[in-house]
C-alpha positions in Angstrom: 4.6 -19.5 -4.2 4.8 -16.4 -6.4 6.5 -16.3 -9.8 9.5 -14.3 -10.6 8.8 -11.2 -12.7 9.3 -11.4 -16.5 12.7 -10.7 -18.0 13.2 -6.9 -18.5 15.8 -4.4 -19.2 17.1 -2.6 -16.1 16.8 0.8 -17.9 13.4 0.5 -19.6 9.9 1.0 -18.0 7.9 -2.3 -18.2 4.2 -1.9 -18.8 1.7 -2.6 -16.0 -1.0 -4.1 -18.2 -3.1 -7.3 -17.9 -0.7 -9.4 -20.0 2.2 -8.5 -17.8 0.4 -9.1 -14.6 -0.7 -12.4 -15.7 2.8 -13.3 -16.5 3.7 -12.5 -12.9 0.9 -14.3 -11.2 0.0 -13.9 -7.6 0.1 -16.9 -5.1 -2.6 -19.4 -5.8 -4.0 -19.3 -2.3 -7.6 -19.7 -3.1 -8.1 -22.8 -1.2 -6.2 -21.5 1.9 -7.8 -20.3 5.1 -7.5 -16.6 6.3 -4.1 -17.3 8.0 -2.6 -18.6 4.8 -3.7 -15.5 3.0 -2.0 -13.3 5.4 -2.7 -10.8 8.2 -2.3 -7.1 7.4 -2.1 -4.5 10.2 -3.1 -0.9 9.4 -1.7 1.7 11.9 -3.5 5.0 11.2 -6.5 7.2 11.7 -7.2 10.0 14.1 -10.2 11.7 15.7 -10.6 13.8 12.6 -9.5 11.3 9.9 -10.5 7.8 11.0 -11.6 7.1 7.4 -8.0 6.9 6.3 -7.5 3.7 8.3 -10.9 2.4 7.3 -10.2 2.7 3.5 -6.8 1.2 3.7 -8.2 -1.7 5.7 -11.1 -2.2 3.3 -8.7 -2.2 0.3 -6.4 -4.7 1.9 -9.4 -7.2 2.3 -10.7 -6.4 -1.2 -7.4 -7.7 -2.7 -7.6 -10.9 -0.7 -5.8 -10.4 2.6 -7.1 -13.0 5.1 -7.2 -11.1 8.3 -7.4 -7.3 9.0 -6.2 -5.6 12.2 -6.5 -1.8 12.8 -4.5 0.2 15.3 -6.1 3.7 15.7 -6.9 6.6 18.0 -8.6 5.6 21.1 -11.4 8.1 20.5 -12.5 6.3 17.2 -11.6 2.7 18.1 -15.2 1.7 19.0 -16.5 3.5 15.9 -14.1 1.7 13.6 -14.8 -1.7 15.3 -18.5 -1.4 14.4 -17.9 0.1 10.9 -15.4 -2.6 10.0 -16.7 -5.6 11.7 -14.3 -7.8 9.8 -11.3 -6.2 11.7 -9.7 -6.5 15.1 -9.3 -3.0 16.4 -7.0 -1.7 19.2 -5.8 1.7 20.3 -2.3 2.6 19.3 -1.6 4.2 22.6 -1.3 0.7 24.0 2.3 0.4 22.7 3.0 -3.1 24.1 0.0 -4.6 22.4 0.8 -2.7 19.2 4.3 -4.0 19.2 3.0 -7.5 19.6 0.8 -7.2 16.6 3.5 -5.5 14.4 5.7 -8.5 15.2 3.3 -11.2 14.0 1.7 -9.3 11.1 2.4 -10.5 7.6 2.4 -6.9 6.4 1.9 -3.5 8.0 0.5 -0.4 6.6 1.8 2.7 8.4 0.3 6.2 8.2 -3.2 6.5 6.6 -5.2 9.1 8.4 -2.5 10.1 10.9 -2.0 13.8 11.5 0.2 14.4 14.5 3.8 14.4 13.3 5.4 13.6 16.7 3.0 10.6 17.2 3.7 9.5 13.6 7.4 9.5 14.2 7.0 7.4 17.4 4.7 4.9 15.7 6.9 4.6 12.7 9.9 3.9 14.9 8.0 1.1 16.7 6.8 -0.4 13.5 10.4 -0.4 12.0 11.8 -2.0 15.3 9.3 -4.9 15.4 8.2 -5.6 11.8 9.2 -8.9 10.3 7.2 -8.7 7.1 6.7 -6.0 4.4 6.0 -2.4 5.7 4.0 0.1 3.5 4.7 3.7 4.5 2.1 6.2 3.6 0.9 9.8 4.2 2.3 11.6 7.2 4.6 8.7 7.9 6.4 9.6 4.7 7.4 12.9 6.3 8.6 11.2 9.4 10.7 8.9 7.3 12.2 11.8 5.4 13.1 13.5 8.6 14.6 10.5 10.3 17.7 10.3 7.9 19.5 8.1 10.5 16.8 5.6 10.6 15.9 4.9 7.0 14.6 1.3 6.7 16.5 0.4 3.5 18.9 -1.8 5.4 16.3 -3.7 7.2 15.5 -7.3 6.5 11.9 -6.7 5.5 10.7 -5.0 2.2 9.5 -1.4 2.4 7.1 0.2 0.0 6.6 4.0 0.0 3.4 5.4 -1.5 3.8 9.2 -1.8 1.7 11.8 -3.6 3.5 14.3 -5.5 4.2 16.7 -2.6 5.3 13.8 -0.4 7.6 12.7 -3.1 9.2 16.0 -3.2 9.7 16.0 0.6 11.3 12.6 0.3 13.8 14.0 -2.2 14.5 17.0 -0.1 14.2 19.4 -3.0 16.6 17.4 -5.2 15.8 17.6 -9.0 17.0 14.2 -10.3 17.7 13.5 -13.9 15.8 10.2 -13.7 12.2 9.8 -12.7 11.5 11.1 -9.1 10.1 7.7 -7.9 13.3 6.0 -9.1 15.4 8.6 -7.3 13.5 8.1 -4.0 13.6 4.3 -4.4 17.5 4.6 -4.6 17.7 7.2 -1.8 15.7 5.1 0.7 16.4 1.5 -0.5 12.6 1.0 -0.8 10.1 0.3 -3.6 8.1 3.5 -4.5 4.7 3.5 -6.0 3.4 6.9 -7.1 1.0 8.1 -9.8 1.0 4.9 -11.9 4.8 4.3 -11.7 6.6 1.8 -9.5 10.3 2.0 -8.9 12.4 -0.7 -7.2 15.6 0.1 -5.3 17.6 -2.0 -7.9 16.7 0.4 -10.6 13.8 -1.4 -12.3 10.7 0.7 -13.1 7.2 -0.2 -14.2 4.5 2.1 -15.4 0.8 1.9 -15.9 0.7 4.8 -18.3 -3.0 5.3 -19.0 -4.6 8.4 -17.3 -7.4 8.1 -14.8 -8.6 11.5 -13.7 -11.0 10.4 -11.0 -8.1 9.0 -8.8 -7.4 12.5 -7.8 -9.9 12.5 -4.8 -9.8 12.3 -1.0 -8.9 8.9 0.2 -7.6 7.4 -3.1 -4.0 7.2 -1.7 -5.2 5.3 1.4 -6.9 2.8 -0.9 -3.5 2.3 -2.8 -1.6 1.9 0.4 -4.1 -0.7 1.7 -4.0 -2.6 -1.5 -0.2 -2.8 -1.4 -0.5 -4.0 2.1 -3.1 -6.6 1.4 -1.1 -8.0 -1.5 2.1 -7.9 0.5 0.4 -10.0 3.2 -0.3 -12.6 0.6 3.0 -12.5 -1.2 5.5 -11.7 1.6 7.3 -9.2 -0.6 7.1 -5.6 -1.8 7.9 -5.1 -5.5 5.3 -7.5 -6.9 2.7 -6.2 -4.5 3.3 -2.6 -5.4 3.2 -3.4 -9.2 -0.1 -5.3 -8.8 -1.7 -2.7 -6.5 -0.7 0.2 -8.7 -2.2 -1.5 -11.8 -5.4 -2.7 -10.0 -5.8 0.8 -8.4 -5.8 2.5 -11.9 -7.8 -0.2 -13.6 -10.5 0.0 -10.8 -10.6 3.8 -11.4 -11.1 3.3 -15.2 -13.9 0.8 -14.5 -15.6 3.3 -12.3 -15.1 6.1 -14.8 -16.9 3.9 -17.3 -19.8 3.0 -14.9 -20.3 6.3 -13.0 -18.4 9.2 -14.5 -14.8 10.3 -15.2 -14.9 12.3 -12.1 -16.9 12.0 -8.9 -16.7 8.5 -7.8 -15.6 7.9 -4.2 -12.5 6.3 -2.7 -14.8 3.8 -0.9 -16.3 2.8 -4.2 -12.7 2.6 -5.5 -11.8 0.1 -2.7 -14.8 -2.1 -3.4 -14.0 -2.1 -7.1 -10.6 -3.8 -6.4 -12.1 -7.3 -5.9 -13.9 -7.5 -9.3 -11.0 -5.9 -11.0 -8.5 -8.4 -9.5 -10.8 -11.2 -10.5 -11.0 -9.9 -14.2 -7.2 -9.7 -14.4 -6.6 -13.1 -13.0 -9.2 -14.8 -15.2 -7.7 -16.7 -18.1 -8.4 -15.3 -21.6 -10.5 -18.4 -22.2 -12.7 -17.4 -19.3 
């Protein structure tokens, strides 16, 4: 059972640092089997960008999710099944099978590596209709969400987390120039938690920030890693806000560790995903350890 967040002002930004995260501990599921740690389903990838689904899935496992399932383009299904032997892989053109997996997944990550906007809109609608646990919306799926104003998921019974980059955040706001932080405005607009560039905003107005800069995170696939990390933690916790906060902090801390070990620029998103596990272990270790 996860702890409640520390008390905070509804108007102030809370810092996402090690001390804060330790005060808002993740579930103690270390002795549980893979089902107890949760099943995450990543719906993403295309013939040209299969790596988006791969990176998100790897990140989900690296933050402790118990089981990984990938729904991807049929043209790359076999390749991903071999590249990610830890995952069950199916083609998302089998809509009945996909709907069944969405319905039993503990968390769904929707969008990494998807390019066809009409396909994305169809898959997003299927996910929203069948999901029972947290849904993370990323990449092209954010554009589909912004366009589907009548089908915004804010009133759904499951938590929704949006992980936009700067351009996607602007699209979500439809050109609006809010007085408050853009992530907070988007959270209110869509009734969802928004994690973007080190800041997490909840729909109730709370905001958290990992303020330290990490230049190397501006690289291909970094956003897929963040979305996958949120999904993996959401599969463990069953909710969105804590998962978004932890994933945002871990993503930046992992980047900082790679900057120290490799270089401030030039490390790869795949290295970032793999760095999540030791970063999580370091955060969760007690000061005495």
